[in-house]
C-alpha positions as CSV (number, residue, x, y, z in Angstrom):
1,M,-93.7,-67.8,-13.2
2,K,-96.6,-70.5,-13.2
3,I,-95.9,-74.2,-15.2
4,L,-98.4,-77.1,-16.0
5,Y,-97.3,-80.4,-15.9
6,C,-98.8,-83.5,-17.8
7,Y,-98.1,-86.6,-17.3
8,P,-100.2,-89.9,-18.4
9,Y,-100.1,-92.1,-15.1
10,G,-101.3,-90.6,-11.8
11,I,-98.9,-93.8,-10.3
12,L,-98.0,-92.6,-6.9
13,G,-93.7,-94.0,-8.0
14,G,-90.5,-92.7,-8.8
15,V,-91.8,-89.9,-10.9
16,A,-94.1,-89.1,-9.0
17,T,-91.4,-88.0,-5.6
18,V,-89.4,-86.8,-8.2
19,L,-91.8,-84.2,-9.4
20,S,-93.1,-83.0,-6.1
21,Q,-89.5,-82.8,-4.7
22,R,-88.8,-80.5,-7.6
23,F,-92.0,-78.3,-7.3
24,E,-91.8,-77.5,-4.0
25,A,-87.8,-76.6,-4.8
26,L,-89.4,-74.6,-7.1
27,A,-91.4,-72.7,-5.5
28,Q,-88.3,-71.4,-3.1
29,L,-87.6,-69.9,-7.0
30,N,-91.1,-68.4,-7.4
31,I,-92.2,-71.2,-9.9
32,M,-95.2,-72.4,-9.2
33,C,-96.2,-76.1,-10.6
34,D,-99.5,-78.1,-10.8
35,Y,-99.9,-81.7,-12.1
36,A,-102.3,-83.2,-14.1
37,C,-102.7,-86.7,-15.3
38,L,-104.5,-88.8,-17.6
39,K,-105.4,-91.3,-14.8
40,P,-105.0,-91.9,-11.6
41,Q,-104.0,-94.8,-10.0
42,G,-103.5,-93.8,-6.6
43,L,-101.7,-90.2,-6.5
44,T,-103.6,-88.0,-4.6
45,Q,-102.9,-83.8,-3.3
46,A,-101.8,-85.3,-0.5
47,H,-98.7,-86.4,-2.3
48,F,-97.6,-82.8,-3.6
49,P,-96.5,-79.1,-1.6
50,A,-99.9,-77.0,-0.8
51,S,-98.5,-74.9,-3.6
52,T,-99.3,-77.4,-6.1
53,R,-102.7,-77.9,-7.8
54,Y,-103.6,-81.5,-8.4
55,I,-106.2,-82.9,-11.7
56,D,-106.6,-86.2,-12.2
57,S,-108.9,-87.5,-14.9
58,F,-107.1,-84.6,-17.1
59,S,-108.0,-84.6,-21.2
60,V,-106.5,-82.9,-24.2
61,R,-110.0,-80.3,-24.5
62,Q,-109.3,-79.3,-20.7
63,L,-105.5,-78.8,-21.6
64,A,-106.9,-75.7,-23.9
65,Q,-109.3,-74.6,-21.5
66,M,-106.2,-74.4,-19.2
67,A,-103.4,-73.2,-20.8
68,P,-103.9,-69.5,-20.7
69,E,-103.4,-69.8,-16.8
70,Y,-99.7,-70.9,-17.5
71,D,-96.6,-69.3,-18.6
72,A,-95.3,-73.0,-20.0
73,L,-96.4,-76.1,-20.4
74,V,-94.2,-79.4,-19.7
75,L,-95.6,-82.9,-20.7
76,I,-93.9,-86.1,-19.6
77,D,-94.3,-89.3,-21.5
78,W,-97.6,-88.2,-23.8
79,P,-96.1,-87.6,-27.6
80,E,-100.2,-87.9,-27.8
81,G,-100.4,-84.4,-26.3
82,L,-98.2,-82.5,-28.4
83,S,-100.5,-80.8,-31.1
84,C,-102.9,-79.1,-29.2
85,A,-100.3,-78.1,-26.5
86,L,-98.0,-76.3,-29.6
87,E,-101.9,-75.5,-30.9
88,T,-102.4,-73.3,-27.4
89,Q,-99.0,-70.8,-28.6
90,K,-97.5,-71.3,-25.1
91,P,-93.4,-72.7,-24.6
92,V,-93.9,-76.3,-24.9
93,F,-91.4,-78.8,-23.0
94,Y,-91.4,-82.1,-23.0
95,E,-89.6,-84.3,-20.4
96,C,-88.5,-88.0,-21.0
97,H,-88.8,-90.0,-17.9
98,G,-89.6,-93.8,-19.7
99,S,-86.7,-96.0,-20.7
100,K,-87.4,-98.5,-22.9
101,P,-86.1,-98.1,-26.1
102,D,-89.3,-98.8,-28.2
103,M,-90.9,-96.0,-26.8
104,F,-88.4,-93.7,-27.9
105,K,-89.1,-95.6,-31.7
106,G,-92.9,-94.4,-30.7
107,L,-91.6,-91.3,-30.6
108,Q,-90.7,-91.2,-33.8
109,H,-94.3,-90.6,-35.0
110,Y,-94.0,-87.1,-33.8
111,A,-90.9,-85.9,-35.2
112,V,-92.8,-82.8,-36.4
113,Q,-94.3,-82.1,-33.3
114,L,-91.8,-82.3,-30.8
115,S,-89.3,-80.4,-33.2
116,Q,-91.3,-77.5,-32.2
117,V,-91.0,-77.8,-28.3
118,R,-88.4,-74.9,-26.8
119,A,-86.2,-78.2,-24.8
120,V,-86.5,-82.1,-24.5
121,I,-85.2,-82.3,-20.5
122,V,-84.1,-86.5,-20.0
123,P,-82.8,-87.7,-16.7
124,S,-79.3,-88.9,-17.7
125,D,-76.6,-89.1,-20.3
126,V,-77.9,-92.8,-20.9
127,S,-81.8,-90.9,-21.6
128,A,-80.3,-88.9,-23.9
129,A,-78.7,-91.3,-26.3
130,L,-81.7,-93.2,-26.6
131,W,-83.4,-89.9,-27.8
132,R,-80.4,-88.8,-30.3
133,A,-80.8,-92.7,-31.3
134,A,-84.3,-92.8,-32.1
135,L,-84.3,-88.9,-33.6
136,P,-81.3,-88.2,-35.3
137,A,-82.6,-85.2,-37.4
138,F,-83.9,-83.8,-33.7
139,N,-82.1,-80.6,-33.0
140,S,-79.1,-82.4,-30.6
141,E,-78.2,-79.1,-28.8
142,R,-82.0,-78.7,-27.5
143,V,-81.9,-82.2,-25.7
144,Y,-80.8,-81.1,-22.2
145,V,-80.1,-83.8,-19.3
146,V,-81.1,-82.2,-15.9
147,P,-80.4,-85.4,-13.2
148,N,-83.4,-86.1,-11.1
149,G,-82.6,-84.8,-7.3
150,L,-81.4,-86.0,-3.9
151,N,-84.2,-84.3,-1.2
152,L,-81.7,-83.7,1.6
153,N,-84.5,-82.7,4.5
154,V,-84.6,-86.6,4.3
155,F,-81.0,-88.3,3.2
156,C,-78.8,-85.7,5.0
157,S,-77.5,-87.3,8.1
158,N,-75.7,-89.5,9.2
159,D,-77.2,-89.8,12.1
160,V,-79.2,-93.1,12.0
161,F,-83.2,-93.9,13.3
162,E,-83.4,-97.1,13.2
163,A,-86.4,-98.9,15.4
164,K,-88.9,-98.8,12.9
165,A,-87.4,-100.1,10.3
166,K,-85.5,-102.9,12.8
167,A,-89.2,-103.6,13.7
168,V,-89.1,-105.3,10.3
169,M,-85.5,-106.4,9.3
170,P,-84.2,-107.0,12.4
171,S,-80.1,-107.3,12.3
172,A,-79.5,-110.6,10.1
173,E,-78.1,-113.1,12.7
174,T,-77.0,-115.7,9.7
175,G,-76.4,-113.7,6.3
176,P,-76.9,-110.0,4.9
177,W,-79.8,-108.0,4.3
178,L,-80.3,-107.4,0.4
179,L,-82.7,-105.0,-0.6
180,W,-85.1,-104.6,-4.2
181,V,-86.4,-100.9,-3.9
182,G,-88.8,-100.6,-6.9
183,K,-92.4,-101.1,-8.5
184,L,-93.6,-104.6,-9.6
185,N,-93.9,-104.5,-13.1
186,A,-92.1,-106.6,-15.6
187,S,-88.5,-104.3,-16.7
188,K,-87.9,-104.0,-13.3
189,N,-87.4,-107.8,-13.3
190,W,-88.0,-108.9,-9.5
191,E,-87.9,-112.7,-10.6
192,A,-84.0,-111.5,-10.8
193,F,-83.9,-111.2,-7.0
194,L,-85.5,-113.7,-5.8
195,V,-83.2,-115.9,-7.7
196,L,-80.0,-114.2,-6.4
197,V,-81.4,-115.0,-2.9
198,Q,-81.5,-118.4,-3.8
199,Q,-78.1,-118.8,-5.4
200,L,-76.4,-117.2,-2.0
201,R,-78.1,-119.3,-0.1
202,A,-77.4,-122.1,-1.9
203,R,-73.7,-121.1,-1.2
204,G,-74.3,-121.0,2.0
205,I,-74.7,-117.5,2.6
206,M,-77.7,-117.2,4.5
207,A,-78.5,-114.1,3.1
208,Q,-82.0,-111.9,3.7
209,G,-84.0,-110.8,1.2
210,L,-86.3,-107.1,1.5
211,I,-88.7,-106.1,-1.4
212,I,-90.0,-102.9,-0.6
213,G,-92.4,-101.2,-3.2
214,G,-95.8,-102.4,-5.3
215,A,-98.9,-101.0,-3.8
216,S,-99.6,-99.5,-7.0
217,A,-99.5,-102.9,-8.6
218,N,-102.4,-104.8,-10.0
219,T,-103.4,-107.9,-7.7
220,E,-102.0,-110.7,-10.5
221,A,-98.6,-108.8,-9.9
222,Q,-98.8,-108.6,-5.9
223,A,-100.1,-112.6,-6.4
224,A,-96.8,-113.3,-9.2
225,L,-94.6,-112.1,-6.1
226,T,-95.8,-113.9,-3.7
227,Q,-96.4,-117.3,-4.8
228,A,-93.1,-117.0,-6.8
229,I,-91.5,-116.5,-2.6
230,Y,-93.4,-119.6,-2.1
231,E,-92.7,-122.0,-4.9
232,R,-88.8,-121.1,-4.7
233,G,-89.1,-121.8,-0.8
234,L,-88.1,-118.3,0.3
235,C,-91.1,-117.8,2.7
236,Q,-88.3,-117.2,5.8
237,A,-85.9,-115.4,3.8
238,V,-87.2,-112.7,1.4
239,K,-90.1,-110.4,2.9
240,W,-92.1,-107.8,1.4
241,L,-93.6,-104.4,2.1
242,S,-96.0,-102.9,-0.7
243,S,-95.0,-99.3,0.9
244,V,-92.6,-97.7,3.2
245,P,-92.7,-93.8,4.4
246,Y,-90.8,-92.0,2.2
247,A,-88.7,-91.1,5.2
248,L,-88.3,-94.1,6.6
249,L,-86.2,-95.7,2.9
250,P,-82.3,-94.4,4.7
251,R,-83.2,-96.4,8.0
252,F,-83.7,-99.4,5.7
253,Y,-80.6,-98.6,3.5
254,R,-78.2,-98.5,6.5
255,L,-79.4,-101.4,8.3
256,A,-78.9,-103.3,4.9
257,A,-75.1,-101.7,4.9
258,A,-74.6,-102.5,8.6
259,S,-75.9,-106.0,8.9
260,G,-73.0,-106.3,5.7
261,G,-75.3,-106.4,3.2
262,L,-76.5,-104.2,-0.2
263,H,-79.1,-102.4,-2.2
264,V,-80.0,-105.3,-5.7
265,I,-81.4,-103.2,-9.0
266,T,-82.4,-106.1,-10.9
267,S,-83.7,-103.9,-13.4
268,Q,-83.6,-104.0,-17.5
269,H,-84.4,-100.2,-17.5
270,E,-84.4,-97.5,-16.3
271,S,-83.8,-93.8,-17.1
272,F,-82.4,-92.6,-13.9
273,A,-82.4,-95.5,-10.9
274,M,-83.1,-93.0,-8.3
275,T,-83.1,-95.5,-5.6
276,A,-79.4,-96.4,-6.2
277,V,-78.4,-92.6,-5.9
278,E,-80.7,-92.7,-2.2
279,S,-79.1,-95.8,-1.0
280,L,-75.1,-94.2,-1.3
281,A,-76.4,-90.5,0.5
282,S,-77.7,-93.9,3.6
283,A,-73.7,-95.5,3.2
284,C,-75.4,-98.2,1.5
285,P,-73.7,-99.9,-1.4
286,V,-75.0,-100.9,-4.5
287,V,-75.0,-103.6,-7.1
288,A,-76.9,-103.3,-10.6
289,T,-77.7,-103.8,-14.1
290,P,-75.8,-101.2,-16.4
291,V,-79.0,-98.8,-16.6
292,G,-79.6,-95.0,-16.0
293,I,-76.9,-93.2,-14.4
294,L,-75.3,-97.0,-12.7
295,P,-72.5,-97.1,-15.1
296,T,-71.5,-93.0,-14.2
297,L,-71.9,-94.1,-10.9
298,A,-69.6,-97.2,-10.4
299,E,-67.1,-95.1,-11.9
300,Q,-66.9,-92.5,-9.5
301,Y,-67.9,-94.6,-6.7
302,P,-66.0,-97.6,-7.5
303,Q,-66.2,-99.1,-4.1
304,F,-69.1,-98.5,-3.3
305,V,-70.9,-99.7,-6.8
306,Q,-70.6,-102.6,-9.3
307,V,-72.6,-102.6,-11.9
308,A,-73.3,-106.3,-13.7
309,S,-75.3,-107.8,-15.6
310,V,-78.5,-110.9,-15.1
311,L,-77.2,-112.9,-17.3
312,D,-74.5,-115.8,-16.2
313,D,-74.3,-115.5,-13.2
314,A,-73.0,-112.3,-13.7
315,L,-74.9,-110.4,-11.1
316,L,-74.2,-113.1,-8.3
317,A,-70.5,-112.6,-8.8
318,A,-70.7,-108.8,-8.1
319,V,-72.7,-109.3,-5.2
320,L,-69.9,-111.6,-3.7
321,R,-67.4,-109.6,-4.4
322,Q,-68.9,-106.5,-3.1
323,I,-70.2,-108.5,0.3
324,E,-66.1,-109.9,0.4
325,T,-64.9,-106.3,-0.2
326,P,-63.9,-104.4,3.5
327,K,-66.7,-102.3,4.5
328,A,-65.5,-98.4,3.4
329,S,-63.8,-95.9,5.9
330,A,-65.6,-93.9,7.8
331,E,-63.7,-91.1,5.8
332,Q,-64.1,-92.7,2.6
333,V,-67.9,-93.0,3.1
334,L,-68.5,-89.3,4.7
335,Q,-66.4,-88.2,1.2
336,M,-68.4,-90.1,-1.1
337,Q,-71.5,-88.4,0.4
338,A,-70.9,-85.0,0.3
339,S,-69.5,-85.3,-3.2
340,L,-72.8,-87.0,-4.0
341,R,-75.3,-85.0,-2.1
342,A,-73.4,-81.6,-3.8
343,A,-73.7,-83.3,-6.8
344,F,-77.4,-83.9,-6.7
345,S,-79.1,-82.0,-4.4
346,I,-82.5,-80.7,-5.1
347,T,-82.2,-77.3,-4.7
348,T,-79.2,-76.7,-6.8
349,L,-80.6,-79.1,-9.3
350,A,-84.3,-77.4,-9.2
351,Q,-82.3,-73.8,-9.9
352,A,-80.6,-75.1,-13.1
353,Y,-84.1,-76.6,-14.4
354,A,-85.1,-73.0,-13.1
355,E,-82.9,-71.4,-15.7
356,L,-83.0,-74.1,-18.4
357,I,-87.1,-73.5,-18.5
358,R,-86.5,-69.4,-17.5
359,R,-83.9,-68.8,-20.6
360,H,-86.4,-71.3,-23.0
361,C,-89.1,-69.0,-22.4
362,K,-88.0,-65.7,-23.6
């Protein structure tokens, strides 16, 4: 079986990483996937497995021309392409990885086209609820939740190989390390993270902050971050790495946990929040806004996850509680990790995804 995925943006980020890992797992199930984007923004063929062909600067015309090569078409957050995709007479699926309520409301303009797709696939119950609220007439039985998968080849071991990460983030002698991982866009709300570090230090907790991400941001966004760090007097307290090799991320999460710190998520909207799963798989606690899958994780792993609003110092209070919470025992950590990896294994989830696609292509 061969599937063409179409996505408006060729951004190196969470969606591309999730899809690349999914494509590799699906290839093991004899489902070959190609990836086309309308606007290249940093992605290259090197970001995908050898089985995947990456097509940049894609167009609606190319979609019509290429469709005969494929058994199914998957459009990701691209409602404008629905009419053309449906005209190809190929099975069409729609994936929604966006998270802003306004985006879901905008889908109302494509209700007729969406009614003809085989299935709608979203990564979390939060996204499914937003979809149903925006499109109440849509058959809810055709909305499927398939979580983003965890790459166990990266997040698979309790061994800690810290040398490279320690070169950037040495053990904090005066306070815990707090991590923030994501793109430098408004909805990720990195400003709230700087406020949090500042608040902790004002209370005598000499927290160290590390921001990871932003390589794909424009120069204005990068300049805004560095200026904000300077203006808040955090030049010695906050470091910024615009990118980190994916395989190194577990080491940073583990070092943060070893320092008595944690991973902070300040997003206003998230369809899933994959970094939370990655952090927990690396035994690093998480304090986050209640977005994506975070409420579910907080319910399942209360010793490791707390959710709170960024308003009225609620996030600060949650971080203080987590810092003061006694560390979990090794047995508790192992139990949590085993549960998490079983639930989010990319291999298991790819099998469920493959069954869904094949069933609706009949």
